C-alpha positions in Angstrom: -38.5 50.5 2.4 -37.1 47.1 1.8 -39.2 44.5 0.1 -39.6 41.1 1.5 -38.1 38.3 -0.3 -40.2 35.4 -1.5 -38.9 31.9 -1.6 -40.5 29.5 -3.9 -40.7 25.7 -3.3 -38.0 25.1 -6.0 -35.4 27.3 -4.3 -36.0 25.4 -1.1 -35.7 22.3 -2.9 -32.3 23.1 -4.6 -30.7 24.3 -1.3 -31.7 20.8 0.1 -30.6 19.0 -3.0 -27.2 20.8 -3.2 -26.6 20.0 0.5 -27.2 16.3 -0.3 -24.9 16.6 -3.3 -22.1 18.5 -1.5 -22.3 15.8 1.3 -21.7 12.9 -1.4 -19.0 15.0 -3.0 -17.1 15.5 0.1 -17.4 11.7 1.0 -16.2 10.8 -2.3 -13.3 13.3 -2.3 -12.2 11.9 1.4 -12.2 8.7 0.2 -9.9 9.5 -2.9 -7.7 11.2 -0.3 -7.5 8.1 1.9 -6.9 5.6 -0.8 -4.2 7.5 -2.2 -2.4 8.4 1.2 -2.8 4.3 2.2 -1.3 3.5 -1.3 1.6 5.9 -1.0 2.4 4.5 2.5 2.5 1.1 1.3 4.9 2.3 -1.7 7.2 3.9 0.6 7.2 0.9 3.2 7.4 -1.6 0.5 4.2 -3.4 2.1 3.5 -6.9 0.7 0.0 -5.5 -0.3 1.1 -2.8 -2.2 -0.1 -4.0 -5.7 -3.8 -4.2 -4.2 -3.6 -1.0 -2.6 -2.5 0.8 -6.0 -5.3 -1.0 -7.9 -7.8 0.1 -5.2 -6.5 4.0 -5.6 -6.8 3.6 -9.5 -10.3 2.2 -9.1 -11.4 4.8 -6.8 -9.6 7.6 -8.7 -11.2 6.6 -12.0 -14.7 6.3 -10.5 -14.3 9.8 -8.9 -13.3 11.3 -12.3 -16.2 9.3 -13.9 -18.7 11.1 -11.5 -17.0 14.3 -11.8 -15.9 14.7 -8.4 -12.4 15.2 -9.5 -11.0 16.3 -13.2 -10.0 13.4 -15.6 -6.6 15.0 -15.9 -6.2 15.2 -12.3 -7.0 11.4 -11.9 -4.6 10.6 -14.6 -1.8 12.7 -13.3 -2.3 11.2 -9.6 -2.4 7.7 -11.1 0.8 8.3 -13.1 2.6 9.7 -10.0 1.6 6.7 -7.9 2.8 4.3 -10.5 6.1 6.2 -11.0 6.7 5.9 -7.3 6.0 2.2 -7.1 8.3 1.6 -10.3 11.2 3.4 -8.4 10.9 1.1 -5.5 11.4 -2.1 -7.8 
């Protein structure tokens, strides 16, 4: 005979809390992807506002790494590759 599972209030709260956290993390990750994409496209197209887009991407990467959305080393690697691509176009 199978026993009935008992859900405590804290379990229900944890599920609700993790849903909110996951939604926030997904939003932040999508923002990182979008800013990197626009910065890379600006570098390739040699756009006039490429420096501002790179600064924005670096800022978003640093914030995401600080909040634990992405690893600090990954943020550093992405920033480095972005700057290398920009320096090659000069």
